[in-house]
N, C-alpha and C positions, 0 to 999 in steps of 0.2 A: 705336105706337111704340119708343123706347128708353126713352123717359122718362116711362112709365105712372104716372101718381099710385100712393104708396104709402102705406103708415099713418107717420104720425109719427114718431120716434125722436128716441132723446133725442140730446143734441150734446154733447161735452165741448170748450169752451174752451179755446185754448192763451193765454193770462194773459200779456203783457210782464212782467217782473218789474220792482218799483218804480214802477207805478203803478197797483201793483194794490188800493190802498187806495182807486182815484177810480172805481173800478166802480160802476158804474149799477146800479140795481134792476132782477134780471130783467122786470119788470112793464114799464120804462120804454127793453126795447129794443129798436131802432126794427126795421120791417118792412115791407120794398116787393116787387112782385114783381119788376121789373128792378134791382139795383146796379150802378151805372156808377162807373168811379174813370176821374178826369181831365177837365179842365177845357179842351181845346183841343177842334178842330170835329169831332176823330174822338167823343170821348165825348163834347160836347154834342148832335151830330147821332144817338147812339146812345141816348141817353137821351131825346131826342125822338121820335125814333123811333118807338121801344117806347111811348113813349105814344099818340101817335099811331097804334098797332096794338089801342089797349084793356087797356094794363098800367097800372101803378101804376111812377113810376122812382125814382127817390134818385141824385143827381148828385154827388159826394164829388169838392171839387179841393184841389190841392194848394196851387197858389199862380197868380195872375193871368198873374203873366212863363212864358206860355206858347211854344214854337219857331212858333205858331197863328199868332199875333202877326206872324212876321214873312216869312211866305206870300206872295211876290210875284202869284203866279199860279198854275194850274194845268194842266196837259196836258189838251186832249179832241181828238179828228181836224173840226178845224171846217174846216177850209180845201178848197180842189176841188179840190187834187192831195194830200190827204191822207186814209185810213183807219182804222180800229180795228184794219187786220192791219196795215200800214204801222208805225204805233203800236206794234203788240205787236210787230211785228221790228227796230223801235229798241230797246225796252225787252228786250228779249232778247238782242239783239246787245253791245246797252252792260251789259249784265247776268255776260257772261262766257260766256254759255251754260248756264247754272246755275241759271237761275230756276224757280218751279216755272209752270209754263204753263198750269194752270188758276185761278190765282191773277191770271194776266198780262190772261191774257182774261177774267177779271172786271174789271178795273182798265179794260180798253182800251175795253171792251163796255156798260160804266158811265158814261163819262166825261162823252156830254151832256147824259145825264140831269142829270145833277149840273148841271152849265151851266141848263138848262131848271130845274129844284126852284128853283136858286138867286135865276133871274130872273122866276120866279113869287111865291117870298118875297117880291118890292118890290124888286129891287137890279138893277142894270143893267152890264154887261159892255163895258168901252170898245171902241167904232167907228172902222169907215174909212168911206170909201165905196163897197168892194168887201165890205163885211161886219162879222164882230169884227177886231177887231187884236189881230193875233196875235204876238206875239212864235217870237223860233227860241234855245230852250236849246240848250249843252250836251248833243250826242249824242242831238237830233234833226236829220231831215234834212231837213223842214219847218216851217216858222214853226205851233207848238202851242200856245203860250201863251196864254192869252185871261188877262184880267185888268180888277181892278177899280182905277180907277187903277192905283198900283205896291202897295197896300193889300188885298191880295180876302183873304188870310186877316185883318186886321184888323178892319174891316168886317163882311164877312163871318159871323166869332166875334161879335161884340156882337147881327146881327140873330139868330142861330139861341138865342143865349143868353136876347132876347129871346121869343123864341115858343115857348121851352122850357118858359121861366115862365111865359109865359099857358095852357101847355097843362095845367101842375101838376108839371112835374116841380119836386120839392124838394131846392133846390141846399144840399150842406152844406160852406162854402169855409174853406179855411187848418184841412184835416184831410189825415192820411193814410193810405193803405193800409197797414197792417201785415202783416194774413195772411189768405189766405182762408181759410176752415174748410170744410173736408173732411169729409165723413161716407160711407160705404161708397159711397167713389170718387165720390160726386159734391158740386160745389162749391153751398155752403149760406149762402153770409154771409161775412162776414169783421170782423175786427176792426181796428178804425181809432185814430188817434191823433187825437186834438182838440186844433190847436195852439195855439189861441184859445185855451181854456177849461182846459187844460193835463189833461188824462186820458185815461184811454181809453174808447172806447165800441163795441159793438155794431150790426151791420146783420143780418138776418134775409133772407133774399133765396131766389127761383125760380132767380134768375139773375144770375151776376154776369160782367160786360161790366170787362175790361180796358185802357184809351188812354190808358195814362201818359205817351205819348209817350217820347222817347231817352234820351241820358244824357249828364252832362258831365263825362267818362272820362277829361280831361288837363288839363294846366297850358294854361291859353287859349284850349280850347275856345269854342266860340261859343253853346253852351246855357246857358240861367243855372244855376247853382250849386245849385240846387233839385233840379234833375233828378239824382237819386242811383241811379237802374236800380229803382225801388222793383215799378214791375212786372211786369221780368222777374226778378226774386229773388223774388217772392212764388210767383208761377204755377211758376215751379223746384219750390219749396220745397212745393207742392199736388202735385204732382205731370205737370206740363207737359214738351212736350220744348221746348229752345230749342235754333235754327238758325243756320250761317252766322256764328258770331259771331268767328269771325276778321275782316269786314269794316269798318272802321270808314273812312266817307268824308269825307276832308278838304275842307274848305273852301281852293281853291287862295288866293287873291285875299283872304284876311283883310289888312285894314290893320291894320297893327303900330306905324306913322307919318304923319302926325306924334300923332294918337292912337289906339287898338284900339277902332276901327270892322267893322261892316258893312259888306260892298258887293255889289252881284249880275255875277255871272259873263256876265249876259244882254249888258253893255255887250261886253264885248267883239265881240260882233257885230254891234257898232255902228258899230266901227272901234276899240274901246279897243287900246291898243297894250301890253306889257309889253317892258320892257329890264333890262339886268343892269346892274353898276356902271360899266359900260363902252359906257353908251348903243344895245348892239347888242341887237335884237330877235335874240336867241338863239333863239326857237319854230320861226322861219323856216326854221331849221337842218333843220327837220321836217314843216312844215306851210304852208299856204299862208297863212292867217293863224293871231293867235289864237282868231279864233271858231270853227276848226274841231276843235278838240281838246277830247275826253272828258276832266271834268272828273278822272278817278283819273290817267288820264297828266299831264293838265297839273299836276294836286299833284308829280307825283315828278318834273317835268323841271324845276322851278322848285324844290320841293328839290336837287334834286343841282346845280343852280344856285349854290347857296348854300353849299353843302357841298363844292364846287367852288371857293372864294370869288373867286365873281364876286360873290359879294350886295352890297347895300347897306351903307350904313352901321350903319344900327340893324335887320341883319340879314337881309332880304328882296329885292325885286325891286322896279321901278317900274310903277307903274300909270300908264300918260298916256290920257287923257279929254279931251284937250283937244282935239283937232278933231272930235270929234263935236258934232254939231247940239247947242246948246242947247237950243231945243226937246226934245229928244229926252232928255234929262238932264235936265231943271227942270219939264217935264209928264209923260213917261212915266213916268221912274225921281223922281219926286219926293220919295220919302220916302226914296230912299239921299241924293239932293243937300240936302233941307233936316234931313238927320242931318248932313252933314259940312258944313253951313254953321251950324249950331246949335255945332256947336263950334268955327268958326271957318277952316275950311277951304272952299274953294271950291273946287271940284273938276272944276270947266270952266275954272281959270285956273292949276290947281298940280300937281305929279305925286303922288300916295301911294308911303309902303314898303309892300309886303304879303307875306306870306308864309300855307301855308299851317298851317292848324289843326284840330286837331277837328271835326268837325260830324254829321253824320248816323251809321247810326248800320242799316247793313246788316240786323244778325239780329237773330234775337225771338222768341216765342212762335209755336211750328209752329200753324196755323190750316189748315183746308181754305174754297171760297170760302163758303163759309156763316159763317167766320170759329169756326168750332167750334174749339176746342183738342181733346189726348184728354181731359180729363175731361170730364166729366157735370155740365153745368151750366155750365159756365166758358168764354167768348167772349173774342175778343180784337178791337184794331183801331186800327188805325192803325200809327204809326213802333216799337212797341214789338212788333210783330210780325215776322219771319223767312220770306223767302222769296219775296216780290215782287219787288226787286229783282238776287237774285243777288249777286256780284261787284262791283254797282257798281250806284247809283242815278242814272239818269238826267235831267238838269236838268229843273226841271215835276214829275217823277215825285210829289215830297214832299206840294203839294197835294192832287193826284186822289186820293191814294189814302188819306187822311181824310178826304175829303167822299165817296168812292164805300163805303170799306169800314168805316166809321160808319154808312153809312145802313143795311150788311150787316149790320152786328153786330144793329144796334137792331130790326131786324127778325127772327133768328136767336132773340135771345135774348124778345125778348112770343114768338113761338110755342112756346119749350121753358116758359116760364114758367103757360101757358096747361094747359098739361097737365100740371104739379110744382104738390104741397103745400110748404106749409113744414113746416121740423124744426122741435122744439125746443129751450131749449136749458136745461144743467144748467152748472155749477158746479163747477171743478178743483182743486186743489190746488198751490200753490205749486211750485217745486218749492227744493233747499235755495239759500239766495245765495253769489254769490260773495266775492271779491273785488272790491269799487266801483271804477270812476270816473269822474271830476265830468265833462261835458261838452268842456271844454277837450282834455283829452286823445283823445277818438275825434273832432275835430276835428281834430288834428294827423293822426291818423291817413288822414285821408280826402284830406291835403295828398300825405301820403307815397303814398299810390296812387294819385292822380294825377301824382306826380312817374316812377315806376316806369311807369307806361300814355307819358308824353311822351318817356321815354329809349328806352325799347325797340320801344313799339307804333304808333311813327309813318310818314309814305308807304315808306318804307324799312325795313327788317328782315332780322335772319341770324339765326338759330338758336341759336350757342351766348349772344348778347342774351335773346333769345326763355326760352331755358332755367332764368338766372339769375334773370329777371323772371318767372316760373312758381313758382320756390322761393321768393321774395320774397313775391308775393303769395299766397301758398297758408301763408308763417310770420306773415305778417300776418292773413291771415283767421281760424289757430290763434288767433295772442296775442287777437282781438279776443274770443274765444270763451270765452276763455277769463277773462273778466272780466264783473261783475255794471255797471250804471249806478246811481250815485248823482242820484235826484233824473229828473223828466219830462226835463227839456230834454237829460239826457245820454242818455234811454235812448232817444231820437227819434235822436240823434246816431250811437248805440252803429244805432240799427236801423239809418238810410242807411249807414254804416259795412260792415256786415255785407251792406248788398244791393250797394251797390259793388265790396266785392271777392271775391263772387260772378262779381258781371258781367266783369269782370275780370279772373278765373282761365280763366273758358269763352274770353273772347274768345281769350284768351296761347294757351289748350290748341289751340283749332282752328288759329294759327296755324303753332304747331308740327305738330299731323297733317297740314298741305298746305305739301306737300313741292314746291312748286310757285310763279307768280307768274301771278297774276288778279286782273282787276279792282284794285282797292284796295290787294289783297297783294299785295306785293313784297318777297321773299326776297332778299337778292346771294345765297345761297348756292346758293340755286334759281333765275334770275334767267329759265327760260323758262316756258311753259304748259304744260301735260302731262294729256294726253288722258285720264290712269290718273286723272286728279282731278277730272274731269268731275260732282261728283257735291256731296252735303253732309252735314257730320258734321252728327248729330246727338248732346245732351248732357242727360242724361237725373239727377234727385236721385240719387247716391250712386254715379253711376256713374265723378268723374270725384275 
């Protein structure tokens, strides 16, 4: 194998400024076979699987508020009219034909086994008289979404966390990935910011898995603000490639009034209606029903209706669920019914105003079907990776992705670790201090970045605005690098700024390179899909 055991070498630590005085003694550095970053299902399954395959594992989580908690269910070819082949065809068609076929095959062929594993773990998916109760997500030709009530992610995550702890996974909460430490082209550990005890520490590992999820990339994003692109940026700095960064999926129907709340588009297939301020079901000019539309197209059509001046009072369109059978909403979509009911809104009786909001990220770390990156010993899984979904993610595939590739990454990282040695640590002198800024300064920078992305990288884009946005983000990135941080909290915020700026820069650069419209990427100056761009753009350190 290419990662045969080597003699131990000294490792130079890339110590973050202003937290150096809290550095642990060399003898106190944590050691583990497999180090996993990310507290969602992909990360937890990776750590659990690594231990189940004979390795020790440390799981580092930044926040308990992760996107996995909001997974309604996940796609698997369980129906009589379904198959792994049809599932793959839907995924590639939905992705604009630029998906990594090897990853799609892995996703679709392993989905059923994840259903079986989850049920063997003691959880039970909802059933009907004909078998599994399957919902039909946008982009799927047949019902395919298996679910546990409509809280599959939250219920599964709680179960998998319990299983991981029972297996001996060491969980370190309230801690943030700072940097992957690489020696001679191999990932051999990481620096971590302990947000609870306000210090930096290090983990020496034989293999590393990044499963940190997506990013709160724009104003009004559906994702937690704690998701600042840490995994994308750390992988990039370590030498891994990123791909498909221009593809940001917008949740078409985010409630903006009476209160900002998330709601599932699966209700459109059950009879939900969308109307403009004049009560017109404008989508029926293009489609038979609202439930027949891909998410990317739905977001663009709603956005266009709003910008054409036909939106509602609060800048959205109406979502009307009042004609849907109450049992469907109150039982099969209880998560959303209860969420709105707790806010004083009964979606079975009143319309709500919705608009597209930044949601998931199609792009990310380049991996192969075994979750390996181009950096030896570094693996990745879940939304932090790119290539699976191509230009648009089919509804329900977010869940399948984290289950399937979480397991795959854990197996691959364990196999690697069993054929590798630990490396030794060596301290490194600090660089000269720069003029320091406080936390508030860096927090304001994050707000500026999100505003730039909201204004220029929405569902509809154009080259002129992209050029301006790219220059702005590059300027912000240079400004952040010109300052050090005053104190630990500022050091954390500075790192988050650096991470977010890098992701934003790659996203805008990819959008500039892609002179066409495909999937969730739509340019008014290049409105047609161009066969010449049936390809993927790669982003590598020092390339842009």
